[in-house]
C-alpha positions in Angstrom: 51.0 29.6 -16.6 51.6 29.4 -12.8 51.4 32.7 -10.9 54.0 34.3 -8.9 54.9 33.5 -5.3 54.3 36.0 -2.5 57.1 38.0 -1.0 58.5 37.2 2.5 61.5 37.1 4.7 64.5 34.9 3.8 64.8 31.3 5.0 68.1 29.9 6.5 69.8 27.6 4.1 69.2 24.6 6.4 65.5 25.5 6.6 65.6 25.8 10.4 62.6 27.4 12.1 62.5 29.8 15.1 62.7 27.9 18.4 59.3 29.1 19.5 57.8 27.7 16.4 58.7 24.2 17.2 58.1 24.2 20.9 54.5 23.0 20.6 55.0 20.8 17.7 52.7 17.8 18.0 50.1 19.6 20.1 47.9 20.0 16.9 47.4 17.5 14.1 50.3 17.2 11.6 49.9 16.4 8.0 52.1 16.1 4.9 51.4 17.5 1.4 53.4 16.3 -1.6 53.2 18.3 -4.7 53.7 16.4 -8.0 54.2 19.0 -10.7 53.9 16.9 -13.8 51.1 16.9 -16.3 50.7 15.3 -19.7 49.0 18.4 -21.0 47.9 21.7 -19.5 44.2 22.2 -19.2 43.0 25.5 -20.6 41.6 26.7 -17.2 44.6 25.6 -15.1 47.1 28.0 -13.5 48.5 25.5 -10.9 52.2 25.0 -10.6 52.4 22.2 -13.1 54.7 21.4 -16.1 54.4 19.3 -19.2 57.5 17.4 -20.4 57.9 20.0 -23.2 57.9 22.8 -20.6 60.5 21.1 -18.4 62.8 20.4 -21.3 66.0 18.5 -21.3 67.1 20.1 -18.0 64.7 17.9 -16.0 66.9 14.8 -16.4 70.0 16.7 -15.9 69.2 18.1 -12.5 67.0 15.2 -11.1 63.8 17.1 -11.6 62.4 14.3 -13.9 59.5 12.0 -13.0 61.9 9.0 -12.6 64.1 10.9 -10.1 61.2 12.6 -8.2 61.0 10.2 -5.2 64.6 10.7 -4.5 64.2 14.5 -4.7 61.3 14.4 -2.3 63.3 12.2 0.0 66.0 14.9 0.3 63.4 17.4 1.5 62.0 14.9 3.9 65.4 14.4 5.4 65.8 18.2 5.7 62.3 18.3 7.4 63.3 15.6 9.8 66.2 17.6 11.0 64.1 20.8 11.5 61.2 19.3 13.3 61.4 17.9 16.8 62.1 14.1 16.9 59.4 13.7 19.6 56.7 15.2 17.4 53.4 13.5 16.5 53.3 11.2 13.5 51.7 12.3 10.3 47.9 11.9 10.5 47.4 12.6 6.8 49.4 12.6 3.5 48.0 14.2 0.4 49.5 13.9 -3.0 48.3 16.8 -5.2 49.4 18.2 -8.5 49.7 18.3 -11.3 49.0 14.6 -11.9 50.3 12.5 -9.0 49.4 9.3 -10.9 51.9 10.1 -13.6 54.3 8.6 -11.0 54.1 4.9 -10.8 52.3 3.3 -7.8 55.7 2.0 -6.6 57.2 5.5 -6.7 54.3 6.9 -4.6 54.6 4.0 -2.3 58.4 4.8 -1.9 57.5 8.4 -0.8 54.9 7.2 1.6 57.5 4.8 3.1 60.1 7.6 3.4 57.6 9.8 5.2 56.6 7.0 7.5 60.2 6.2 8.3 61.1 9.8 9.0 58.0 11.0 11.0 56.0 7.9 11.7 52.4 7.4 10.6 49.3 7.5 12.7 47.6 4.0 13.0 44.6 5.4 11.0 46.6 7.6 8.6 44.7 9.0 5.7 46.7 8.9 2.4 45.0 10.6 -0.5 46.1 10.6 -4.1 44.6 12.9 -6.7 44.2 10.9 -9.9 43.6 11.8 -13.5 41.2 9.2 -14.8 43.2 8.5 -18.0 46.3 7.6 -16.0 45.0 4.7 -14.0 43.2 1.4 -14.6 42.3 -1.6 -12.4 45.9 -2.8 -12.0 47.2 0.6 -11.1 44.5 1.1 -8.5 45.2 -2.3 -6.9 48.9 -1.3 -6.7 48.1 2.0 -5.1 46.0 0.3 -2.4 48.8 -2.1 -1.8 51.2 0.9 -1.5 49.2 2.3 1.4 46.9 4.8 -0.3 43.6 4.9 1.5 41.7 7.6 -0.4 41.4 8.5 -4.1 40.2 11.8 -5.6 39.4 11.6 -9.3 39.2 14.8 -11.5 35.9 14.3 -13.2 35.0 17.9 -13.8 32.0 17.1 -16.1 30.1 14.2 -17.7 29.2 16.4 -20.8 31.6 16.2 -23.8 31.2 19.8 -25.0 31.9 21.1 -21.4 35.1 18.9 -21.2 36.2 20.3 -24.6 35.9 23.9 -23.3 38.0 22.9 -20.3 40.6 21.1 -22.5 40.2 18.0 -20.4 41.6 14.9 -22.0 39.6 12.1 -20.5 36.4 10.5 -21.9 33.2 11.4 -20.1 32.6 7.9 -18.7 36.2 7.2 -17.6 35.9 8.7 -14.1 32.8 6.6 -13.4 34.7 3.4 -14.4 37.5 4.5 -12.1 35.2 4.7 -9.1 34.0 1.1 -9.9 37.6 -0.1 -10.3 38.6 1.7 -7.0 35.9 -0.1 -5.1 37.0 -3.4 -6.6 40.5 -2.6 -5.4 39.4 -2.2 -1.9 39.1 1.6 -1.5 36.5 2.7 1.0 36.8 6.4 0.3 36.6 7.7 -3.3 35.9 11.3 -4.3 34.9 12.9 -7.6 35.8 16.5 -8.4 33.4 18.6 -10.5 33.5 22.1 -12.0 30.4 24.2 -12.6 29.9 27.4 -14.6 31.9 26.5 -17.7 30.9 28.7 -20.6 28.3 26.9 -22.7 27.2 24.7 -19.8 23.4 24.7 -19.1 21.6 23.8 -16.0 20.6 20.5 -17.6 24.3 19.8 -18.4 25.2 20.4 -14.7 22.4 18.1 -13.5 23.6 15.5 -15.9 27.1 15.6 -14.5 25.9 15.6 -10.9 23.6 12.6 -11.6 26.4 10.7 -13.3 28.7 11.4 -10.4 26.2 10.3 -7.8 25.3 7.1 -9.7 29.0 6.2 -9.8 28.9 5.6 -6.1 31.5 7.9 -4.5 31.3 8.8 -0.8 32.6 12.3 -1.4 32.0 15.0 -4.0 33.7 18.3 -4.5 32.1 21.0 -6.7 34.0 24.1 -7.5 32.9 27.3 -9.4 35.1 27.8 -12.5 37.5 30.7 -12.0 39.0 32.3 -15.1 42.6 32.8 -14.0 44.9 35.4 -15.7 47.5 33.8 -18.0 45.5 30.7 -18.9 44.3 29.8 -22.4 40.7 30.1 -21.1 41.3 33.7 -20.0 42.7 34.5 -23.4 39.7 33.1 -25.1 37.4 35.1 -22.9 39.4 38.2 -23.5 39.2 37.7 -27.3 35.4 37.2 -27.0 35.6 33.7 -28.3 33.6 32.4 -25.3 31.6 34.2 -22.7 32.9 34.7 -19.1 31.2 32.6 -16.4 27.9 34.2 -15.2 27.6 34.9 -11.5 23.9 34.3 -11.4 24.3 31.0 -13.2 27.0 30.0 -10.8 24.6 30.6 -7.8 22.0 28.5 -9.5 24.4 25.7 -10.2 25.5 25.7 -6.5 22.0 25.3 -5.3 21.4 22.6 -7.9 24.4 20.7 -6.5 23.3 21.1 -2.9 19.8 19.9 -3.7 20.8 16.8 -5.7 23.7 15.8 -3.5 21.5 16.3 -0.4 18.8 14.2 -1.9 21.3 11.4 -2.6 22.5 11.3 1.0 25.5 13.7 0.9 25.9 16.4 3.5 27.9 19.6 3.0 30.7 20.0 5.5 32.6 22.8 3.7 31.4 25.2 1.1 32.6 23.2 -1.9 32.6 19.7 -0.4 29.9 17.1 0.4 30.4 13.7 2.1 28.2 10.7 2.8 29.5 10.3 6.4 31.9 11.9 8.8 34.5 9.3 7.9 34.1 10.3 4.2 35.3 13.8 4.8 38.8 14.8 3.7 40.7 14.8 7.0 43.7 16.4 5.3 41.7 19.4 4.1 40.0 19.6 7.5 43.5 19.9 9.0 44.0 23.0 6.8 40.6 24.5 7.7 40.9 23.9 11.5 44.4 25.2 12.3 46.5 22.1 11.9 50.2 22.1 10.9 51.7 20.6 7.8 54.9 20.4 5.7 54.5 20.8 2.0 57.1 18.9 -0.1 57.8 19.7 -3.7 58.2 22.8 -5.9 55.8 25.6 -5.0 54.4 23.7 -1.9 53.4 25.7 1.1 53.9 24.7 4.8 52.8 25.9 8.2 54.3 25.0 11.5 54.0 27.0 14.8 52.7 30.2 13.3 55.4 30.2 10.6 54.4 29.8 6.9 56.8 29.3 4.1 56.7 28.3 0.4 59.2 26.6 -1.9 60.6 27.8 -5.1 58.2 27.0 -7.9 60.2 25.6 -10.8 61.2 21.9 -10.5 64.7 22.7 -11.8 65.2 25.4 -9.1 63.8 23.1 -6.5 66.1 20.3 -7.5 69.1 22.7 -7.7 68.6 23.9 -4.1 68.3 20.3 -2.8 71.3 19.1 -4.8 73.3 21.9 -3.1 72.1 20.8 0.4 70.0 23.8 0.8 66.4 24.3 1.8 64.1 24.8 -1.3 62.1 27.4 0.6 61.8 30.7 -1.3 60.6 32.9 1.6 58.5 32.8 4.8 56.3 34.9 7.1 55.5 34.9 10.8 51.8 35.1 11.5 50.8 37.6 14.1 48.0 36.9 16.5 45.7 39.2 14.5 46.6 37.4 11.2 46.0 34.0 12.8 42.6 35.1 14.2 41.5 36.5 10.9 42.5 33.3 9.1 40.7 31.2 11.6 37.5 33.1 11.1 37.9 33.0 7.3 38.4 29.2 7.2 36.0 28.1 10.0 33.2 30.2 8.5 33.3 27.9 5.5 32.6 24.8 7.5 29.1 23.4 8.3 30.0 23.4 12.0 30.8 27.2 11.8 32.8 29.0 14.4 32.3 30.3 17.9 31.0 33.8 18.1 33.6 34.4 20.8 36.2 34.7 18.0 34.5 37.8 16.5 35.5 41.4 17.4 32.7 43.6 18.7 32.1 45.2 15.4 31.8 41.8 13.6 29.6 40.5 16.4 27.2 43.4 15.8 27.3 42.7 12.1 26.4 39.1 12.8 23.1 40.2 14.2 22.3 41.9 10.9 23.3 38.8 9.1 20.8 36.8 11.0 18.1 39.3 10.0 19.3 39.0 6.4 19.0 35.2 6.4 22.7 34.8 5.9 23.4 33.1 9.3 21.4 30.4 11.0 19.4 32.0 13.8 19.3 28.9 16.1 23.0 28.4 15.8 23.6 32.1 16.5 21.5 31.9 19.6 23.6 28.9 20.8 26.8 31.0 20.3 27.9 29.8 16.9 28.0 31.4 13.4 26.8 28.9 10.7 26.0 30.0 7.2 22.5 29.4 5.7 22.2 28.3 2.1 21.9 32.0 1.2 24.9 32.8 3.3 26.9 30.1 1.5 26.1 31.8 -1.8 27.4 35.1 -0.5 30.2 33.6 1.7 32.9 35.8 0.4 31.0 39.0 1.3 29.9 37.6 4.7 33.5 36.6 5.6 34.8 40.0 4.4 32.4 41.7 6.8 33.4 39.5 9.6 37.1 40.1 9.3 
């Protein structure tokens, strides 16, 4: 089940921000995240803030937290945000529908939300609108409708092309379905299509992983994300590991799988631009995620969504019923917030930019971390030529040990 929210200071009922937080709004890129918390079934490894119809129960329809009423609910929070943010701010450069399963909403519903966001904030002329999609919830007709609704980028949850791996993950789609979805998306006019993969599933072999990567590459996406499986507390997968029914993921195998991904994707013309993400071209990169990683601002709509504007970070109540209840009462759905100090912002900038292929300026590092970076060059964790030019860029070995490297830098 979903984890707990962090603690923080209280948020005014109208959601207002401190004056100094909105003074510079528009100086950095602004994006919008929309959380869609609905799923048909819960995957065994998932601890995201998502709910099946059975988990929501009868209350969903009573308090407007149902799928049918969801666009209206999001519209209420958009109206609140429009009152909080300066009217002269920059238009939204990116919109990202995540979940959950956003494609459980009809294309017309997603289009309604896009229209509401555009009407309230304006949209950049080259706005990127991404929708995460479960392969089993879309076909050719739905993809054509999504494109007509203004969606510009699709991210399909493939996870694996191997049946026994999908079974361990409790994924409901057939192995070949994501590959069909890429073909249908291209036919519908989508230029940017991504496939998401997971490696390190118990029982997966190196050959299984190569099979999944090869299938993904041959499908013809221009972006691939590959994530190491994490066994989260409270999930069915964690319970199976705890009972000894399946083995825990092996760290050495994880490292091997990452290198296999980098090798095969690189040979197919993909270039890594963030630790877990590879793209065919600069235009293929996820601009929304880059906004997170490079210090942009965003408002997250929906239950459990997080936002960041002007050094203030806040998060909404998690359950759809509680979220709907707050908005129905005319109150902000924010559960709590925190003000980032200069030291916190600097640390997060180092943590995030170190994950990028472009790296970060050495000038961001404190003296002790700068001294550590010299050792990291000697240990082949950091690219020596980039370091000599004043930037910190991870080597392939450094990427495998990124958490330890970043921990030492901060």
